[in-house]
MMTF fields as JSON, N, C-alpha, C and O atoms, coordinates in Angstrom:
{
  "mmtfVersion": "1.0.0",
  "mmtfProducer": "UNKNOWN",
  "numBonds": 315,
  "numAtoms": 316,
  "numGroups": 79,
  "numChains": 1,
  "numModels": 1,
  "chainsPerModel": [1],
  "groupsPerChain": [79],
  "chainIdList": ["A"],
  "bondAtomList": [4, 2, 8, 6, 12, 10, 16, 14, 20, 18, 24, 22, 28, 26, 32, 30, 36, 34, 40, 38, 44, 42, 48, 46, 52, 50, 56, 54, 60, 58, 64, 62, 68, 66, 72, 70, 76, 74, 80, 78, 84, 82, 88, 86, 92, 90, 96, 94, 100, 98, 104, 102, 108, 106, 112, 110, 116, 114, 120, 118, 124, 122, 128, 126, 132, 130, 136, 134, 140, 138, 144, 142, 148, 146, 152, 150, 156, 154, 160, 158, 164, 162, 168, 166, 172, 170, 176, 174, 180, 178, 184, 182, 188, 186, 192, 190, 196, 194, 200, 198, 204, 202, 208, 206, 212, 210, 216, 214, 220, 218, 224, 222, 228, 226, 232, 230, 236, 234, 240, 238, 244, 242, 248, 246, 252, 250, 256, 254, 260, 258, 264, 262, 268, 266, 272, 270, 276, 274, 280, 278, 284, 282, 288, 286, 292, 290, 296, 294, 300, 298, 304, 302, 308, 306, 312, 310],
  "bondOrderList": [1, 1, 1, 1, 1, 1, 1, 1, 1, 1, 1, 1, 1, 1, 1, 1, 1, 1, 1, 1, 1, 1, 1, 1, 1, 1, 1, 1, 1, 1, 1, 1, 1, 1, 1, 1, 1, 1, 1, 1, 1, 1, 1, 1, 1, 1, 1, 1, 1, 1, 1, 1, 1, 1, 1, 1, 1, 1, 1, 1, 1, 1, 1, 1, 1, 1, 1, 1, 1, 1, 1, 1, 1, 1, 1, 1, 1, 1],
  "groupList": [{"groupName": "MET", "atomNameList": ["N", "CA", "C", "O"], "elementList": ["N", "C", "C", "O"], "formalChargeList": [0, 0, 0, 0], "bondAtomList": [1, 0, 2, 1, 3, 2], "bondOrderList": [1, 1, 2], "singleLetterCode": "M", "chemCompType": "L-PEPTIDE LINKING"}, {"groupName": "GLN", "atomNameList": ["N", "CA", "C", "O"], "elementList": ["N", "C", "C", "O"], "formalChargeList": [0, 0, 0, 0], "bondAtomList": [1, 0, 2, 1, 3, 2], "bondOrderList": [1, 1, 2], "singleLetterCode": "Q", "chemCompType": "L-PEPTIDE LINKING"}, {"groupName": "ALA", "atomNameList": ["N", "CA", "C", "O"], "elementList": ["N", "C", "C", "O"], "formalChargeList": [0, 0, 0, 0], "bondAtomList": [1, 0, 2, 1, 3, 2], "bondOrderList": [1, 1, 2], "singleLetterCode": "A", "chemCompType": "L-PEPTIDE LINKING"}, {"groupName": "LYS", "atomNameList": ["N", "CA", "C", "O"], "elementList": ["N", "C", "C", "O"], "formalChargeList": [0, 0, 0, 0], "bondAtomList": [1, 0, 2, 1, 3, 2], "bondOrderList": [1, 1, 2], "singleLetterCode": "K", "chemCompType": "L-PEPTIDE LINKING"}, {"groupName": "ILE", "atomNameList": ["N", "CA", "C", "O"], "elementList": ["N", "C", "C", "O"], "formalChargeList": [0, 0, 0, 0], "bondAtomList": [1, 0, 2, 1, 3, 2], "bondOrderList": [1, 1, 2], "singleLetterCode": "I", "chemCompType": "L-PEPTIDE LINKING"}, {"groupName": "ASN", "atomNameList": ["N", "CA", "C", "O"], "elementList": ["N", "C", "C", "O"], "formalChargeList": [0, 0, 0, 0], "bondAtomList": [1, 0, 2, 1, 3, 2], "bondOrderList": [1, 1, 2], "singleLetterCode": "N", "chemCompType": "L-PEPTIDE LINKING"}, {"groupName": "HIS", "atomNameList": ["N", "CA", "C", "O"], "elementList": ["N", "C", "C", "O"], "formalChargeList": [0, 0, 0, 0], "bondAtomList": [1, 0, 2, 1, 3, 2], "bondOrderList": [1, 1, 2], "singleLetterCode": "H", "chemCompType": "L-PEPTIDE LINKING"}, {"groupName": "GLY", "atomNameList": ["N", "CA", "C", "O"], "elementList": ["N", "C", "C", "O"], "formalChargeList": [0, 0, 0, 0], "bondAtomList": [1, 0, 2, 1, 3, 2], "bondOrderList": [1, 1, 2], "singleLetterCode": "G", "chemCompType": "PEPTIDE LINKING"}, {"groupName": "SER", "atomNameList": ["N", "CA", "C", "O"], "elementList": ["N", "C", "C", "O"], "formalChargeList": [0, 0, 0, 0], "bondAtomList": [1, 0, 2, 1, 3, 2], "bondOrderList": [1, 1, 2], "singleLetterCode": "S", "chemCompType": "L-PEPTIDE LINKING"}, {"groupName": "GLU", "atomNameList": ["N", "CA", "C", "O"], "elementList": ["N", "C", "C", "O"], "formalChargeList": [0, 0, 0, 0], "bondAtomList": [1, 0, 2, 1, 3, 2], "bondOrderList": [1, 1, 2], "singleLetterCode": "E", "chemCompType": "L-PEPTIDE LINKING"}, {"groupName": "TRP", "atomNameList": ["N", "CA", "C", "O"], "elementList": ["N", "C", "C", "O"], "formalChargeList": [0, 0, 0, 0], "bondAtomList": [1, 0, 2, 1, 3, 2], "bondOrderList": [1, 1, 2], "singleLetterCode": "W", "chemCompType": "L-PEPTIDE LINKING"}, {"groupName": "LEU", "atomNameList": ["N", "CA", "C", "O"], "elementList": ["N", "C", "C", "O"], "formalChargeList": [0, 0, 0, 0], "bondAtomList": [1, 0, 2, 1, 3, 2], "bondOrderList": [1, 1, 2], "singleLetterCode": "L", "chemCompType": "L-PEPTIDE LINKING"}, {"groupName": "ASP", "atomNameList": ["N", "CA", "C", "O"], "elementList": ["N", "C", "C", "O"], "formalChargeList": [0, 0, 0, 0], "bondAtomList": [1, 0, 2, 1, 3, 2], "bondOrderList": [1, 1, 2], "singleLetterCode": "D", "chemCompType": "L-PEPTIDE LINKING"}, {"groupName": "THR", "atomNameList": ["N", "CA", "C", "O"], "elementList": ["N", "C", "C", "O"], "formalChargeList": [0, 0, 0, 0], "bondAtomList": [1, 0, 2, 1, 3, 2], "bondOrderList": [1, 1, 2], "singleLetterCode": "T", "chemCompType": "L-PEPTIDE LINKING"}, {"groupName": "PRO", "atomNameList": ["N", "CA", "C", "O"], "elementList": ["N", "C", "C", "O"], "formalChargeList": [0, 0, 0, 0], "bondAtomList": [1, 0, 2, 1, 3, 2], "bondOrderList": [1, 1, 2], "singleLetterCode": "P", "chemCompType": "L-PEPTIDE LINKING"}, {"groupName": "VAL", "atomNameList": ["N", "CA", "C", "O"], "elementList": ["N", "C", "C", "O"], "formalChargeList": [0, 0, 0, 0], "bondAtomList": [1, 0, 2, 1, 3, 2], "bondOrderList": [1, 1, 2], "singleLetterCode": "V", "chemCompType": "L-PEPTIDE LINKING"}, {"groupName": "ARG", "atomNameList": ["N", "CA", "C", "O"], "elementList": ["N", "C", "C", "O"], "formalChargeList": [0, 0, 0, 0], "bondAtomList": [1, 0, 2, 1, 3, 2], "bondOrderList": [1, 1, 2], "singleLetterCode": "R", "chemCompType": "L-PEPTIDE LINKING"}, {"groupName": "PHE", "atomNameList": ["N", "CA", "C", "O"], "elementList": ["N", "C", "C", "O"], "formalChargeList": [0, 0, 0, 0], "bondAtomList": [1, 0, 2, 1, 3, 2], "bondOrderList": [1, 1, 2], "singleLetterCode": "F", "chemCompType": "L-PEPTIDE LINKING"}, {"groupName": "TYR", "atomNameList": ["N", "CA", "C", "O"], "elementList": ["N", "C", "C", "O"], "formalChargeList": [0, 0, 0, 0], "bondAtomList": [1, 0, 2, 1, 3, 2], "bondOrderList": [1, 1, 2], "singleLetterCode": "Y", "chemCompType": "L-PEPTIDE LINKING"}],
  "groupTypeList": [0, 1, 2, 3, 1, 4, 5, 6, 7, 1, 8, 9, 4, 10, 11, 9, 2, 12, 7, 3, 9, 4, 13, 14, 6, 8, 13, 11, 2, 13, 5, 9, 15, 15, 5, 15, 15, 16, 16, 6, 13, 12, 9, 9, 15, 17, 3, 3, 17, 18, 2, 12, 18, 6, 15, 2, 16, 1, 6, 15, 2, 8, 11, 12, 11, 2, 7, 11, 12, 7, 0, 2, 2, 9, 11, 3, 11, 3, 2],
  "groupIdList": [1, 2, 3, 4, 5, 6, 7, 8, 9, 10, 11, 12, 13, 14, 15, 16, 17, 18, 19, 20, 21, 22, 23, 24, 25, 26, 27, 28, 29, 30, 31, 32, 33, 34, 35, 36, 37, 38, 39, 40, 41, 42, 43, 44, 45, 46, 47, 48, 49, 50, 51, 52, 53, 54, 55, 56, 57, 58, 59, 60, 61, 62, 63, 64, 65, 66, 67, 68, 69, 70, 71, 72, 73, 74, 75, 76, 77, 78, 79],
  "secStructList": [7, 3, 3, 3, 3, 1, 1, 1, 1, 3, 3, 3, 3, 3, 7, 3, 3, 6, 6, 3, 3, 7, 1, 7, 7, 3, 3, 3, 3, 2, 2, 2, 2, 2, 2, 2, 2, 2, 2, 2, 1, 7, 2, 2, 2, 2, 2, 2, 2, 2, 2, 2, 2, 6, 1, 1, 6, 6, 7, 7, 3, 3, 7, 7, 7, 1, 7, 7, 2, 2, 2, 2, 2, 2, 6, 6, 7, 7, 7],
  "xCoordList": [115.928, 115.906, 115.515, 115.939, 114.714, 114.309, 114.899, 114.925, 115.367, 115.952, 115.639, 115.708, 115.291, 115.094, 115.618, 115.499, 116.193, 116.676, 115.498, 114.773, 115.322, 114.248, 114.696, 113.958, 115.913, 116.51, 118.011, 118.451, 118.781, 120.208, 120.963, 122.004, 120.478, 121.225, 120.508, 121.107, 119.232, 118.461, 117.858, 117.523, 117.734, 117.121, 116.115, 116.175, 115.206, 114.211, 114.483, 114.65, 114.527, 114.794, 113.775, 113.181, 113.575, 112.701, 112.978, 113.582, 112.529, 112.648, 111.307, 110.252, 111.372, 110.196, 110.427, 111.554, 109.375, 109.442, 108.172, 107.063, 108.343, 107.202, 106.268, 105.048, 106.843, 106.056, 105.359, 104.603, 105.603, 104.98, 106.05, 107.107, 105.767, 106.7, 106.714, 105.667, 107.939, 108.047, 108.696, 108.781, 109.153, 109.642, 109.057, 108.71, 108.943, 108.542, 109.638, 110.8, 109.258, 110.232, 111.065, 110.558, 112.336, 113.254, 114.006, 114.385, 114.222, 114.963, 116.385, 116.603, 117.341, 118.76, 119.518, 119.007, 120.726, 121.595, 121.929, 122.207, 121.899, 122.206, 123.579, 123.742, 124.567, 125.915, 125.929, 126.671, 125.129, 125.084, 124.562, 125.114, 123.51, 122.962, 124.023, 124.245, 124.675, 125.709, 126.841, 127.274, 127.32, 128.444, 128.099, 128.927, 126.907, 126.498, 126.383, 126.856, 125.764, 125.643, 127.032, 127.278, 127.924, 129.294, 129.985, 130.667, 129.81, 130.461, 129.897, 130.612, 128.621, 127.949, 127.799, 127.224, 128.303, 128.17, 129.515, 130.442, 129.599, 130.825, 130.766, 129.725, 131.878, 132.008, 130.99, 130.425, 130.753, 129.819, 128.386, 127.69, 127.954, 126.605, 126.482, 125.476, 127.508, 127.476, 127.355, 126.531, 128.157, 128.119, 126.744, 126.244, 126.136, 124.797, 123.775, 122.974, 123.811, 122.896, 123.118, 122.16, 124.379, 124.717, 124.19, 123.628, 124.369, 123.88, 122.361, 121.82, 121.669, 120.211, 119.726, 118.737, 120.416, 120.064, 120.155, 119.417, 121.052, 121.266, 120.615, 120.987, 119.653, 118.95, 118.234, 118.37, 117.479, 116.74, 116.207, 116.015, 115.973, 115.327, 113.949, 113.299, 113.514, 112.229, 112.176, 111.163, 113.248, 113.331, 113.676, 114.609, 112.951, 113.206, 114.2, 113.949, 115.317, 116.326, 116.174, 115.949, 116.296, 116.151, 117.481, 118.301, 117.673, 118.844, 118.316, 117.779, 118.475, 117.931, 119.075, 119.765, 119.268, 120.341, 119.821, 118.975, 120.334, 120.074, 120.93, 122.066, 120.41, 121.193, 121.333, 122.434, 120.25, 120.264, 120.257, 120.246, 120.265, 120.121, 121.168, 120.828, 122.433, 123.495, 123.33, 123.525, 122.97, 122.761, 121.545, 121.592, 120.471, 119.258, 119.525, 119.032, 120.296, 120.62, 121.442, 121.192, 122.418, 123.254, 122.447, 122.724, 121.445, 120.588, 119.422, 118.603, 119.348, 118.313, 116.905, 115.961, 116.771, 115.465, 114.941, 115.593, 113.766, 113.184, 111.778, 110.969, 111.504, 110.168, 109.175, 107.998],
  "yCoordList": [93.265, 93.92, 95.369, 96.003, 95.882, 97.278, 97.929, 97.322, 99.154, 99.861, 101.336, 101.919, 101.941, 103.394, 103.943, 103.315, 105.111, 105.783, 106.464, 107.243, 106.155, 106.757, 108.129, 109.111, 108.166, 109.412, 109.303, 108.425, 110.168, 110.205, 108.943, 108.651, 108.193, 107.029, 105.699, 104.658, 105.709, 104.471, 104.251, 105.192, 102.979, 102.598, 101.487, 100.761, 101.376, 100.314, 99.439, 99.951, 98.122, 97.204, 96.077, 95.757, 95.474, 94.326, 93.684, 94.294, 92.446, 91.753, 91.776, 91.678, 91.906, 91.942, 91.022, 90.893, 90.383, 89.575, 89.834, 89.73, 90.166, 90.455, 91.503, 91.393, 92.52, 93.613, 93.31, 94.14, 92.127, 91.753, 91.611, 91.025, 92.148, 92.027, 90.582, 89.978, 90.034, 88.649, 88.549, 87.463, 89.68, 89.72, 90.947, 91.914, 90.919, 92.126, 93.186, 92.862, 94.437, 95.533, 95.442, 95.104, 95.745, 95.716, 97.043, 97.577, 97.571, 98.825, 98.508, 97.798, 99.045, 98.827, 100.14, 101.117, 100.149, 101.304, 101.404, 100.396, 102.612, 102.842, 102.297, 101.692, 102.5, 101.992, 100.475, 99.935, 99.784, 98.327, 97.88, 96.963, 98.524, 98.194, 98.411, 97.546, 99.562, 99.891, 98.869, 98.383, 98.542, 97.608, 96.201, 95.551, 95.728, 94.399, 94.374, 93.438, 95.389, 95.441, 95.504, 94.846, 96.278, 96.38, 95.02, 94.671, 94.252, 92.934, 91.913, 91.012, 92.047, 91.027, 91.367, 90.582, 92.516, 92.904, 93.349, 93.66, 93.373, 93.902, 95.431, 96.014, 96.063, 97.514, 98.292, 99.277, 97.866, 98.584, 98.531, 99.545, 97.354, 97.187, 98.011, 98.686, 97.954, 98.719, 100.215, 100.886, 100.749, 102.182, 102.619, 103.672, 101.811, 102.136, 102.137, 103.063, 101.094, 101.018, 102.201, 102.849, 102.478, 103.54, 104.891, 105.657, 105.178, 106.455, 106.537, 107.582, 105.448, 105.438, 105.521, 106.196, 104.842, 104.792, 106.169, 106.456, 107.017, 108.33, 109.476, 110.634, 109.17, 110.216, 111.156, 112.376, 110.583, 111.372, 110.42, 109.232, 110.951, 110.126, 109.734, 110.491, 108.578, 107.98, 107.491, 106.929, 107.695, 107.149, 105.674, 105.309, 104.826, 103.394, 103.022, 103.234, 102.473, 101.98, 100.473, 99.797, 99.946, 98.514, 97.897, 98.5, 96.699, 95.917, 94.575, 93.786, 94.33, 93.128, 92.206, 92.44, 91.166, 90.205, 88.797, 88.528, 87.911, 86.5, 86.127, 86.587, 85.325, 84.879, 85.913, 86.139, 86.534, 87.486, 86.767, 87.415, 85.442, 84.678, 85.034, 85.236, 85.115, 85.438, 86.82, 87.024, 87.774, 89.139, 89.204, 89.851, 88.539, 88.537, 87.901, 88.382, 86.83, 86.173, 87.101, 87.196, 87.783, 88.688, 89.867, 90.368, 90.31, 91.415, 90.937, 91.74, 89.627, 88.989, 89.207, 89.425, 89.146, 89.228, 87.823, 86.996, 87.544, 86.212, 86.29, 87.117, 85.413, 85.364, 84.721, 84.593],
  "zCoordList": [72.321, 73.601, 73.389, 72.423, 74.286, 74.284, 75.531, 76.602, 75.392, 76.534, 76.424, 75.342, 77.557, 77.577, 78.886, 79.938, 78.803, 80.002, 80.673, 80.055, 81.946, 82.73, 83.232, 83.158, 83.74, 84.215, 83.96, 83.219, 84.555, 84.246, 84.645, 84.056, 85.616, 86.092, 85.993, 86.26, 85.612, 85.573, 84.195, 83.476, 83.857, 82.596, 82.828, 83.82, 81.905, 81.927, 80.702, 79.595, 80.902, 79.802, 79.794, 80.824, 78.619, 78.47, 77.125, 76.243, 76.977, 75.705, 75.0, 75.626, 73.691, 72.842, 71.66, 71.182, 71.188, 69.971, 69.173, 69.698, 67.929, 67.041, 67.634, 67.511, 68.278, 68.833, 70.147, 70.651, 70.711, 71.986, 73.055, 72.819, 74.221, 75.344, 75.831, 76.063, 75.985, 76.444, 77.821, 78.394, 78.351, 79.735, 80.401, 79.724, 81.717, 82.428, 82.291, 82.047, 82.449, 82.441, 83.714, 84.783, 83.579, 84.71, 84.759, 83.717, 85.942, 86.107, 86.551, 87.533, 85.811, 86.085, 85.958, 85.411, 86.463, 86.266, 84.78, 84.13, 84.256, 82.847, 82.487, 81.427, 83.347, 83.074, 82.945, 82.125, 83.734, 83.652, 82.284, 81.675, 81.809, 80.491, 79.421, 78.574, 79.461, 78.47, 78.52, 77.475, 79.693, 79.825, 79.341, 78.702, 79.632, 79.176, 77.65, 77.006, 77.08, 75.617, 74.98, 73.97, 75.552, 75.022, 75.016, 74.052, 76.09, 76.193, 75.212, 74.775, 74.865, 74.06, 72.581, 71.828, 72.154, 70.748, 70.196, 70.944, 68.871, 68.274, 68.306, 68.608, 67.997, 68.156, 67.323, 67.8, 66.098, 65.225, 65.758, 65.78, 66.184, 66.75, 68.029, 68.243, 68.878, 70.121, 69.847, 70.469, 68.931, 68.628, 68.138, 68.534, 67.281, 66.772, 67.917, 68.039, 68.754, 69.894, 70.843, 71.265, 71.175, 72.124, 71.641, 72.424, 70.369, 69.816, 69.91, 70.27, 69.591, 69.653, 71.096, 71.385, 71.992, 73.406, 74.064, 75.006, 73.572, 74.162, 73.385, 73.573, 72.518, 71.774, 72.747, 72.655, 73.669, 74.66, 75.724, 75.469, 76.91, 77.939, 77.449, 76.728, 77.833, 77.484, 76.031, 75.615, 75.252, 73.891, 73.991, 74.707, 73.295, 73.339, 72.241, 71.055, 72.66, 71.729, 71.622, 72.625, 70.418, 70.184, 69.815, 69.123, 70.285, 69.918, 69.43, 70.207, 68.144, 67.525, 67.133, 66.141, 67.917, 67.664, 67.833, 68.685, 67.018, 67.277, 68.484, 68.604, 69.347, 70.496, 71.594, 72.095, 71.97, 73.091, 74.437, 75.484, 74.42, 75.66, 76.708, 77.873, 76.312, 77.264, 77.849, 79.048, 77.002, 77.466, 78.395, 79.441, 78.011, 78.835, 80.196, 81.216, 80.213, 81.484, 82.367, 83.568, 81.783, 82.577, 83.116, 84.206, 82.349, 82.778, 83.63, 84.076, 83.856, 84.685, 84.134, 84.893, 82.803, 82.156, 81.964, 81.326, 82.512, 82.43, 81.876, 82.296, 80.923, 80.32, 81.258, 80.919]
}
């Protein structure tokens, strides 16, 4: 999953595989992205993602996990 903050309250997310986008970009509330990732990952993975996600606006943070299906479904990302 790729995620970037567009502005202070919105983020853009999408799924990528082997450097190719496999879902359209979707705009969601930043808090929603953070909360879904928190629910679907362990604390160490979440902390690493959160730090990368908040480096700067427009910075793309990646979350590489096997089994992103549940997270993608909750975020309504469809290929």
